[in-house]
Every structure is written in C-alpha cells, then in structure tokens.
ZAVEX-599187 format. One record per residue: residue number from 0; x, y, z of N, C-alpha, C, O, CB in turn. Coordinates in pm, 1 decimal, always signed. Glycine has a CB too. Example, Ala and Ser with C-alpha at 12.3 -4.5 7.8 and 13.67 -1.06 7.14 Angstrom:
<atoms>
   resi       n_xx       n_yy       n_zz      ca_xx      ca_yy      ca_zz       c_xx       c_yy       c_zz       o_xx       o_yy       o_zz      cb_xx      cb_yy      cb_zz
      0    +1319.0     -569.0     +780.0    +1230.0     -450.0     +780.0    +1320.0     -330.0     +780.0    +1423.6     -331.9     +846.5    +1130.8     -447.3     +904.6
      1    +1285.0     -225.0     +708.0    +1367.0     -106.0     +714.0    +1290.0       +3.0     +787.0    +1340.9     +113.8     +803.9    +1408.4      -59.8     +572.5
</atoms>
This chain:
<atoms>
   resi       n_xx       n_yy       n_zz      ca_xx      ca_yy      ca_zz       c_xx       c_yy       c_zz       o_xx       o_yy       o_zz      cb_xx      cb_yy      cb_zz
      0    -9529.2    +3786.2    -1041.4    -9651.2    +3713.1    -1013.2    -9717.1    +3665.2    -1141.5    -9784.2    +3562.0    -1142.3    -9747.3    +3799.5     -933.7
      1    -9698.6    +3739.1    -1248.8    -9756.9    +3697.5    -1376.2    -9694.9    +3565.1    -1421.1    -9764.8    +3478.1    -1473.1    -9736.1    +3806.7    -1484.3
      2    -9563.9    +3550.0    -1400.9    -9499.0    +3424.6    -1439.2    -9547.6    +3307.9    -1352.9    -9565.1    +3196.5    -1402.3    -9346.8    +3438.3    -1427.9
      3    -9569.1    +3334.3    -1223.8    -9622.9    +3229.8    -1135.5    -9762.2    +3188.9    -1181.9    -9795.1    +3070.3    -1183.8    -9627.5    +3278.7     -988.2
      4    -9843.7    +3286.9    -1219.2    -9979.3    +3257.9    -1266.3    -9975.6    +3176.6    -1395.4   -10050.4    +3079.9    -1409.6   -10057.7    +3388.3    -1288.1
      5    -9889.5    +3214.9    -1489.3    -9878.8    +3140.7    -1614.9    -9824.4    +3000.6    -1592.7    -9867.4    +2906.3    -1659.1    -9790.0    +3215.6    -1713.2
      6    -9730.2    +2985.7    -1500.0    -9678.2    +2852.9    -1466.9    -9787.8    +2765.2    -1407.1    -9796.8    +2646.2    -1437.5    -9559.9    +2864.2    -1369.0
      7    -9871.3    +2825.2    -1321.7    -9983.4    +2751.6    -1262.1   -10081.9    +2710.3    -1370.2   -10135.8    +2599.7    -1365.4   -10054.5    +2836.9    -1154.5
      8   -10106.8    +2798.3    -1468.9   -10197.1    +2765.5    -1579.6   -10139.9    +2651.6    -1664.1   -10212.6    +2559.9    -1702.2   -10222.0    +2889.8    -1667.5
      9   -10009.1    +2657.4    -1693.5    -9945.7    +2553.5    -1774.1    -9945.8    +2417.4    -1705.6    -9946.8    +2314.5    -1773.1    -9804.3    +2593.4    -1806.5
     10    -9944.7    +2415.5    -1572.5    -9945.3    +2288.4    -1500.8   -10086.5    +2233.0    -1483.3   -10105.6    +2133.2    -1413.8    -9879.5    +2305.2    -1365.1
     11   -10184.7    +2296.2    -1545.3   -10321.3    +2243.5    -1540.4   -10396.2    +2285.1    -1415.0   -10485.9    +2213.6    -1370.3   -10318.7    +2093.4    -1549.4
     12   -10361.1    +2399.2    -1357.5   -10427.2    +2453.4    -1238.3   -10418.6    +2359.6    -1119.2   -10508.7    +2357.5    -1035.2   -10572.3    +2483.1    -1268.4
     13   -10311.0    +2281.6    -1110.8   -10290.4    +2189.0    -1000.3   -10236.7    +2267.5     -880.8   -10141.5    +2344.3     -894.0   -10192.8    +2073.7    -1040.5
     14   -10298.0    +2247.7     -764.9   -10254.1    +2314.8     -643.1   -10167.4    +2218.0     -564.5   -10213.5    +2112.6     -520.6   -10375.3    +2363.9     -557.9
     15   -10042.1    +2255.1     -547.4    -9947.7    +2171.1     -474.2    -9973.9    +2181.9     -324.2   -10000.1    +2291.5     -274.6    -9801.8    +2211.3     -506.8
     16    -9967.6    +2071.8     -251.7    -9984.0    +2080.7     -106.1    -9861.7    +2145.4      -40.9    -9748.5    +2124.2      -84.6   -10007.9    +1940.8      -46.1
     17    -9885.5    +2223.8      +63.1    -9773.9    +2284.7     +136.2    -9696.4    +2180.2     +214.2    -9574.0    +2187.7     +224.6    -9824.6    +2393.5     +231.0
     18    -9767.3    +2083.5     +268.8    -9705.7    +1979.9     +350.4    -9649.7    +1872.2     +257.8    -9718.9    +1775.6     +225.7    -9808.2    +1919.5     +451.6
     19    -9524.5    +1888.7     +215.1    -9464.6    +1798.8     +116.5    -9438.2    +1659.0     +171.2    -9451.4    +1561.0      +97.8    -9335.9    +1857.5      +66.0
     20    -9400.8    +1647.7     +300.4    -9369.0    +1516.4     +354.4    -9490.8    +1443.6     +409.9    -9480.5    +1326.4     +446.0    -9265.6    +1529.7     +461.7
     21    -9606.2    +1510.2     +417.5    -9730.7    +1444.0     +457.1    -9743.2    +1411.8     +604.1    -9822.5    +1325.5     +641.4    -9745.3    +1320.0     +381.6
     22    -9665.9    +1479.8     +689.7    -9674.9    +1450.0     +832.2    -9785.5    +1528.6     +902.8    -9808.1    +1508.9    +1022.2    -9542.6    +1478.9     +898.2
     23    -9854.1    +1616.5     +831.3    -9964.0    +1692.0     +889.8    -9922.2    +1822.6     +954.9   -10007.5    +1899.1     +999.8   -10033.1    +1608.3     +990.0
     24    -9791.5    +1849.7     +961.0    -9742.1    +1974.5    +1019.4    -9652.3    +2044.6     +918.2    -9579.7    +1980.3     +842.4    -9665.1    +1947.7    +1152.6
     25    -9658.5    +2177.0     +918.3    -9572.2    +2254.5     +830.6    -9441.1    +2283.0     +901.5    -9439.4    +2341.4    +1009.8    -9640.6    +2385.9     +787.4
     26    -9332.8    +2242.1     +840.6    -9202.6    +2275.3     +896.8    -9160.7    +2413.3     +845.4    -9218.4    +2465.8     +750.2    -9096.2    +2167.0     +859.9
     27    -9061.9    +2469.3     +908.9    -9013.9    +2601.3     +866.6    -8959.5    +2595.5     +724.0    -8975.8    +2691.2     +648.3    -8904.8    +2652.8     +963.1
     28    -8896.5    +2487.0     +686.9    -8841.3    +2474.1     +552.7    -8952.2    +2467.6     +447.5    -8938.2    +2524.5     +339.3    -8752.7    +2349.7     +543.9
     29    -9062.7    +2398.4     +478.6    -9174.1    +2391.1     +384.0    -9235.8    +2528.5     +361.7    -9272.6    +2563.1     +249.4    -9280.8    +2293.1     +434.1
     30    -9246.9    +2606.2     +467.6    -9301.0    +2741.4     +454.3    -9204.1    +2828.8     +375.9    -9246.8    +2906.6     +290.6    -9329.1    +2803.1     +593.0
     31    -9074.2    +2817.3     +403.4    -8975.7    +2895.7     +329.4    -8972.7    +2857.9     +181.7    -8955.7    +2944.9      +96.3    -8837.7    +2877.2     +390.3
     32    -8988.5    +2731.8     +150.9    -8991.9    +2689.8      +11.3    -9114.1    +2747.0      -59.4    -9106.1    +2783.9     -176.6    -8991.6    +2537.0       +1.3
     33    -9226.9    +2754.6      +10.5    -9347.7    +2809.3      -49.6    -9334.7    +2960.0      -69.7    -9371.4    +3012.3     -175.0    -9469.7    +2777.5      +37.3
     34    -9283.2    +3028.8      +30.0    -9266.3    +3173.7      +19.9    -9161.9    +3208.0      -85.1    -9174.5    +3309.4     -153.8    -9226.6    +3233.3     +155.7
     35    -9061.4    +3127.1      -98.4    -8956.5    +3152.6     -195.6    -9000.0    +3136.6     -339.0    -8921.1    +3161.6     -430.1    -8843.0    +3063.6     -170.0
     36    -9124.2    +3095.2     -362.0    -9171.1    +3073.7     -497.9    -9222.4    +3200.1     -564.0    -9272.2    +3194.2     -676.4    -9278.5    +2970.6     -498.3
     37    -9211.6    +3314.6     -497.4    -9260.2    +3439.1     -556.5    -9149.7    +3544.5     -553.5    -9150.2    +3631.7     -466.6    -9385.9    +3489.9     -481.6
     38    -9056.1    +3537.6     -646.3    -8942.3    +3630.2     -643.8    -8980.7    +3775.0     -672.2    -8911.1    +3865.9     -627.1    -8839.6    +3586.3     -743.7
     39    -9088.2    +3799.0     -744.8    -9128.5    +3936.4     -774.0    -9172.6    +4006.6     -646.0    -9137.0    +4122.3     -623.7    -9242.0    +3938.9     -878.6
     40    -9249.2    +3938.6     -562.3    -9294.1    +3998.1     -437.0    -9176.3    +4024.2     -343.9    -9173.5    +4125.9     -274.6    -9396.5    +3907.4     -368.3
     41    -9080.2    +3934.4     -341.9    -8961.5    +3954.0     -258.9    -8880.4    +4072.5     -311.1    -8827.1    +4150.9     -232.5    -8874.6    +3825.7     -256.3
     42    -8871.1    +4085.5     -442.2    -8799.5    +4200.0     -500.1    -8868.2    +4332.1     -468.2    -8801.8    +4430.6     -436.0    -8787.6    +4183.7     -651.2
     43    -9000.2    +4334.5     -476.9    -9074.3    +4456.1     -443.1    -9058.4    +4489.4     -294.9    -9044.3    +4606.2     -258.7    -9223.4    +4440.1     -478.4
     44    -9060.6    +4388.3     -210.2    -9038.8    +4411.1      -67.7    -8899.0    +4462.3      -39.5    -8880.4    +4546.5      +48.3    -9063.1    +4283.8      +10.1
     45    -8801.0    +4412.9     -112.5    -8663.6    +4460.1      -96.0    -8651.2    +4606.7     -137.1    -8581.1    +4684.1      -71.8    -8566.9    +4373.6     -178.4
     46    -8718.8    +4644.3     -244.4    -8717.4    +4783.5     -287.9    -8781.6    +4873.9     -182.4    -8732.0    +4983.1     -154.6    -8790.3    +4798.4     -422.4
     47    -8891.3    +4827.8     -124.6    -8955.8    +4904.1      -17.6    -8861.8    +4918.3     +102.1    -8853.9    +5025.2     +162.6    -9087.7    +4836.3      +25.5
     48    -8791.5    +4812.2     +136.0    -8698.7    +4819.7     +248.9    -8585.4    +4918.7     +221.4    -8542.2    +4989.1     +312.7    -8641.0    +4681.2     +279.3
     49    -8536.6    +4925.1      +97.1    -8432.9    +5022.7      +63.4    -8485.1    +5165.3      +80.4    -8413.3    +5252.9     +128.6    -8383.5    +5001.1      -80.9
     50    -8610.4    +5187.9      +40.7    -8668.5    +5320.6      +60.4    -8678.2    +5355.4     +207.8    -8650.7    +5468.9     +246.7    -8806.2    +5328.5       -3.9
     51    -8717.0    +5258.9     +290.2    -8727.0    +5284.6     +434.1    -8589.5    +5312.5     +493.0    -8576.4    +5397.9     +580.7    -8792.5    +5165.2     +506.1
     52    -8486.5    +5242.1     +446.2    -8350.7    +5263.5     +497.2    -8302.6    +5404.8     +464.4    -8245.4    +5472.4     +549.9    -8253.5    +5158.9     +438.0
     53    -8325.7    +5449.3     +341.2    -8273.2    +5578.9     +300.4    -8355.4    +5696.8     +352.0    -8300.1    +5804.0     +376.9    -8265.9    +5585.0     +151.3
     54    -8485.7    +5679.0     +368.4    -8571.3    +5792.1     +402.3    -8629.5    +5786.1     +543.1    -8709.9    +5872.4     +578.2    -8682.5    +5801.0     +304.0
     55    -8593.3    +5689.8     +623.5    -8647.4    +5679.1     +758.5    -8540.3    +5645.5     +860.3    -8427.6    +5611.7     +824.2    -8756.2    +5574.8     +763.0
     56    -8575.8    +5655.0     +988.0    -8480.6    +5616.8    +1093.2    -8449.9    +5466.7    +1088.7    -8524.8    +5389.1    +1029.4    -8536.2    +5655.0    +1231.9
     57    -8340.9    +5427.4    +1150.9    -8294.9    +5288.8    +1144.7    -8392.1    +5188.5    +1202.8    -8407.9    +5079.3    +1148.3    -8165.7    +5276.3    +1215.1
     58    -8457.8    +5223.3    +1312.7    -8547.4    +5125.7    +1374.0    -8672.9    +5104.4    +1290.4    -8736.0    +4999.3    +1301.9    -8585.5    +5170.3    +1514.2
     59    -8711.5    +5200.9    +1206.4    -8825.2    +5179.5    +1116.2    -8796.3    +5063.6    +1021.1    -8884.3    +4983.5     +989.9    -8856.3    +5308.2    +1035.9
     60    -8671.5    +5056.6     +976.0    -8634.2    +4950.4     +883.1    -8651.1    +4813.7     +946.7    -8709.0    +4724.0     +885.3    -8490.4    +4968.8     +836.2
     61    -8602.1    +4796.2    +1067.3    -8610.3    +4665.8    +1133.6    -8755.2    +4627.0    +1160.9    -8795.1    +4513.6    +1134.2    -8530.9    +4667.4    +1264.7
     62    -8832.4    +4718.2    +1212.6    -8972.1    +4689.0    +1245.2    -9051.9    +4660.9    +1118.2    -9129.1    +4565.2    +1113.2    -9035.4    +4806.2    +1323.1
     63    -9033.5    +4743.7    +1015.9    -9107.0    +4725.1     +891.3    -9069.0    +4594.1     +824.4    -9155.4    +4524.5     +771.2    -9081.6    +4841.8     +796.5
     64    -8942.4    +4560.1     +826.3    -8896.2    +4436.1     +764.8    -8958.9    +4314.0     +832.1    -9005.6    +4222.5     +764.5    -8743.6    +4427.3     +771.7
     65    -8959.6    +4313.3     +961.9    -9016.8    +4199.9    +1035.5    -9166.8    +4189.5    +1012.2    -9218.0    +4080.7     +985.8    -8988.0    +4213.1    +1185.6
     66    -9237.4    +4301.4    +1021.7    -9382.9    +4299.4    +1003.8    -9422.9    +4258.9     +862.3    -9515.9    +4180.3     +844.3    -9441.3    +4435.9    +1036.2
     67    -9353.6    +4311.7     +762.3    -9386.7    +4275.8     +624.5    -9356.2    +4129.2     +594.6    -9429.7    +4064.7     +519.9    -9310.5    +4364.9     +527.7
     68    -9249.9    +4077.0     +651.6    -9217.7    +3936.6     +630.4    -9328.5    +3846.2     +685.5    -9375.6    +3755.7     +616.6    -9083.1    +3902.3     +696.2
     69    -9369.6    +3871.5     +809.8    -9474.2    +3788.2     +867.8    -9607.0    +3807.2     +796.3    -9682.2    +3711.1     +780.1    -9490.1    +3819.0    +1015.4
     70    -9637.3    +3928.6     +753.5    -9761.2    +3952.6     +678.4    -9758.3    +3877.7     +546.0    -9859.9    +3821.9     +504.5    -9781.8    +4103.5     +653.7
     71    -9644.4    +3875.9     +479.6    -9632.3    +3806.7     +352.1    -9649.2    +3655.8     +368.6    -9717.9    +3591.9     +288.9    -9497.5    +3837.6     +288.2
     72    -9587.5    +3599.4     +470.3    -9599.8    +3455.3     +493.9    -9744.8    +3418.3     +524.6    -9796.7    +3320.9     +470.0    -9507.6    +3411.3     +609.9
     73    -9809.9    +3494.6     +610.9    -9950.0    +3465.5     +644.6   -10040.4    +3481.8     +523.7   -10132.6    +3402.7     +504.1    -9997.9    +3556.5     +757.9
     74   -10015.0    +3584.0     +442.1   -10096.0    +3604.7     +322.8   -10081.9    +3487.8     +226.2   -10181.5    +3440.2     +171.8   -10056.8    +3735.1     +253.8
     75    -9960.8    +3441.9     +204.8    -9940.6    +3330.5     +112.4   -10003.8    +3201.4     +164.7   -10056.4    +3122.1      +86.6    -9791.4    +3309.2      +87.8
     76    -9999.1    +3180.1     +295.7   -10062.9    +3061.6     +353.2   -10215.5    +3071.5     +340.9   -10281.7    +2970.9     +315.4   -10021.8    +3044.5     +501.6
     77   -10271.8    +3191.5     +358.7   -10416.2    +3209.5     +344.8   -10459.6    +3190.0     +199.8   -10563.6    +3129.3     +174.4   -10457.9    +3348.7     +394.3
     78   -10382.5    +3239.7     +105.8   -10416.3    +3220.7      -36.2   -10410.0    +3073.0      -72.3   -10494.9    +3023.4     -146.4   -10320.7    +3302.1     -127.0
     79   -10310.6    +3003.0      -20.9   -10301.1    +2858.7      -48.0   -10420.4    +2785.4      +11.3   -10477.5    +2697.9      -53.8   -10169.8    +2800.7       +9.1
     80   -10459.3    +2820.0     +134.2   -10574.8    +2757.6     +197.8   -10701.6    +2787.4     +119.2   -10786.2    +2699.7     +101.4   -10589.3    +2805.9     +342.6
     81   -10714.8    +2909.2      +72.8   -10831.8    +2950.2       -3.8   -10841.6    +2872.2     -134.5   -10949.9    +2827.0     -171.5   -10827.1    +3100.3      -32.1
     82   -10729.5    +2856.0     -204.7   -10729.9    +2784.4     -332.0   -10749.3    +2634.6     -311.8   -10809.8    +2568.1     -395.8   -10600.1    +2810.4     -407.4
     83   -10698.6    +2581.2     -201.3   -10708.0    +2437.6     -174.7   -10850.0    +2395.6     -135.9   -10889.0    +2281.3     -159.9   -10610.5    +2398.7      -64.0
     84   -10928.0    +2487.1      -75.9   -11062.0    +2454.3      -27.0   -11170.9    +2507.0     -119.5   -11268.2    +2566.4      -73.1   -11082.0    +2510.5     +112.8
     85   -11155.6    +2486.0     -248.0   -11254.1    +2529.4     -347.7   -11286.5    +2677.0     -333.0   -11402.6    +2717.3     -338.9   -11382.0    +2447.1     -335.8
     86   -11183.0    +2756.6     -313.9   -11193.0    +2901.6     -306.9   -11284.7    +2948.7     -194.2   -11363.3    +3042.1     -209.8   -11242.4    +2955.8     -438.7
     87   -11271.9    +2880.8      -80.2   -11340.6    +2920.2      +42.5   -11238.0    +2914.5     +154.6   -11166.2    +2815.4     +167.6   -11464.8    +2827.3      +72.9
     88   -11230.1    +3018.1     +234.8   -11131.2    +3026.0     +341.4   -11184.1    +2957.6     +467.2   -11299.8    +2976.3     +504.7   -11094.7    +3172.8     +370.9
     89   -11098.5    +2877.9     +532.5   -11137.3    +2811.2     +656.6   -11179.4    +2911.6     +762.3   -11142.4    +3029.0     +757.2   -11022.9    +2725.6     +709.1
     90   -11257.8    +2863.1     +858.7   -11308.8    +2950.4     +964.3   -11195.9    +3008.6    +1049.6   -11204.3    +3123.3    +1093.6   -11406.4    +2873.7    +1052.9
     91   -11090.9    +2930.6    +1072.8   -10979.8    +2982.8    +1153.4   -10911.2    +3100.0    +1084.1   -10875.1    +3198.4    +1148.8   -10877.5    +2871.9    +1181.6
     92   -10893.4    +3089.5     +952.0   -10833.6    +3199.5     +877.6   -10926.5    +3320.5     +875.1   -10879.9    +3434.4     +878.5   -10800.3    +3155.4     +735.0
     93   -11057.5    +3296.6     +869.1   -11152.5    +3407.9     +871.0   -11146.5    +3482.0    +1004.0   -11147.6    +3605.0    +1006.8   -11295.2    +3357.4     +845.0
     94   -11140.2    +3407.4    +1114.6   -11132.2    +3470.6    +1246.3   -11001.5    +3548.1    +1261.8   -11000.9    +3660.0    +1313.0   -11144.7    +3365.2    +1357.2
     95   -10890.2    +3487.7    +1217.2   -10761.9    +3557.2    +1225.3   -10762.9    +3683.1    +1139.6   -10708.9    +3786.3    +1179.4   -10647.8    +3464.6    +1181.6
     96   -10823.4    +3674.7    +1023.5   -10832.9    +3791.2     +936.0   -10912.6    +3903.7     +999.6   -10875.0    +4020.4     +989.6   -10895.7    +3752.3     +804.1
     97   -11023.9    +3868.4    +1065.5   -11103.1    +3970.1    +1134.5   -11021.7    +4034.5    +1246.6   -11026.6    +4156.2    +1264.5   -11232.8    +3908.7    +1190.9
     98   -10947.0    +3954.0    +1322.2   -10863.7    +4009.1    +1429.8   -10756.0    +4101.9    +1374.5   -10729.1    +4207.3    +1432.2   -10798.7    +3895.8    +1510.4
     99   -10695.2    +4063.6    +1264.1   -10591.2    +4146.9    +1204.1   -10650.3    +4278.9    +1155.5   -10590.8    +4384.8    +1175.4   -10522.7    +4072.7    +1087.7
    100   -10767.2    +4272.8    +1091.8   -10831.6    +4395.0    +1042.9   -10869.3    +4486.5    +1158.6   -10842.8    +4606.7    +1154.0   -10956.3    +4360.7     +960.1
    101   -10930.7    +4430.4    +1262.0   -10969.9    +4512.6    +1377.2   -10847.8    +4568.7    +1450.6   -10849.6    +4683.4    +1495.5   -11055.7    +4430.1    +1474.1
    102   -10742.9    +4489.0    +1462.8   -10620.0    +4537.3    +1524.9   -10556.2    +4649.4    +1444.0   -10508.1    +4747.6    +1500.5   -10521.3    +4423.1    +1541.6
    103   -10555.7    +4634.8    +1312.5   -10501.9    +4740.6    +1227.6   -10583.5    +4868.5    +1234.4   -10528.5    +4978.6    +1231.6   -10494.5    +4693.3    +1085.3
    104   -10715.9    +4853.3    +1243.4   -10800.3    +4971.1    +1258.0   -10774.0    +5041.0    +1390.7   -10764.8    +5163.7    +1394.9   -10947.7    +4932.7    +1247.1
    105   -10761.9    +4965.5    +1498.1   -10735.8    +5024.2    +1630.0   -10598.5    +5091.3    +1631.9   -10582.9    +5200.5    +1686.6   -10744.2    +4916.0    +1740.6
    106   -10499.4    +5025.3    +1571.9   -10364.3    +5083.1    +1567.2   -10363.4    +5212.0    +1485.5   -10301.0    +5310.1    +1525.7   -10264.1    +4981.9    +1507.6
    107   -10432.0    +5212.6    +1371.5   -10437.9    +5332.8    +1289.4   -10507.8    +5447.0    +1362.5   -10463.9    +5561.8    +1355.3   -10509.3    +5303.4    +1158.2
    108   -10615.0    +5416.2    +1431.8   -10687.4    +5517.9    +1508.9   -10598.6    +5572.7    +1621.2   -10592.4    +5693.8    +1642.9   -10818.4    +5458.8    +1567.7
    109   -10530.7    +5483.2    +1691.5   -10445.0    +5527.6    +1800.9   -10329.3    +5612.8    +1749.1   -10296.9    +5714.9    +1809.7   -10391.1    +5407.1    +1878.6
    110   -10267.5    +5573.7    +1640.4   -10157.9    +5652.0    +1585.1   -10206.7    +5785.9    +1530.1   -10135.6    +5886.2    +1537.7   -10087.5    +5573.3    +1475.7
    111   -10328.2    +5787.1    +1474.6   -10384.8    +5911.1    +1424.5   -10418.1    +6008.2    +1536.2   -10397.2    +6128.7    +1522.1   -10507.9    +5882.5    +1343.6
    112   -10469.4    +5957.1    +1646.3   -10506.1    +6044.3    +1758.9   -10381.3    +6090.6    +1834.0   -10370.7    +6207.8    +1870.1   -10602.3    +5970.9    +1855.6
    113   -10288.4    +6000.6    +1857.3   -10170.2    +6033.1    +1936.2   -10060.9    +6102.2    +1851.9    -9974.7    +6170.9    +1906.7   -10114.5    +5906.0    +1999.7
    114   -10064.9    +6083.8    +1721.0    -9958.1    +6136.4    +1636.7    -9983.3    +6272.9    +1597.6    -9902.7    +6332.5    +1526.2    -9939.0    +6056.0    +1517.3
</atoms>
C-alpha cells in the first residue's frame, strides 16, 4: 500500500475514474482491474487464507475467502467514492455502511450468545 500511495503522490494526486469506458456502469472487468491494483492487500489476504486452511476446518476457508473478497471489493469502491467526492462519502455508501456495521454487531452478539 505504501507503493500505491507513493505512486498516487507522484502522479499529482490524480484520482482515476473507475468507469474507464464512460458508459456509466461498472463492468466486472473494471472492478477487477481496480482491485488488482493493490498486490500487498491480496498477498496479506492470501496469507490469512493459508492460516485458515492449516488451522481450521475446510468450510471455514471457503466462507472466509468469499466474505473477505466481497468486503475488500466494497471497501475499495467506498474509498474510491470517498476520494472522488472531495473526501465525503455518498449517502448510499453511508447507509450501506450502517447496515453492514449493525449486521456485524448482531452477528457477533448472536455468535457470542449461542457459541
């Protein structure tokens, strides 16, 4: 991430649009190209997945891998939206963030009580 930050500084703090073709919709390839720009985070996620494989049951690996992938994609899209809008997050992202936080709190409480 430090290299990404320095590269962004060297380019004059220019924020590239996610929608490269300008059609107003994000294609799967555009999202993959954006997510693929952070190899350190992918490497850290891969290391975490190896730990889950060796120290946990098999289904933990599949579930954790899927959840972390979607969380990473959403996080990168929210950071891009935040940087693109003068460091203010759109209302839709704020509402989704509140839902994710409340859902995580409810899930943690349920797992704590039932576990």
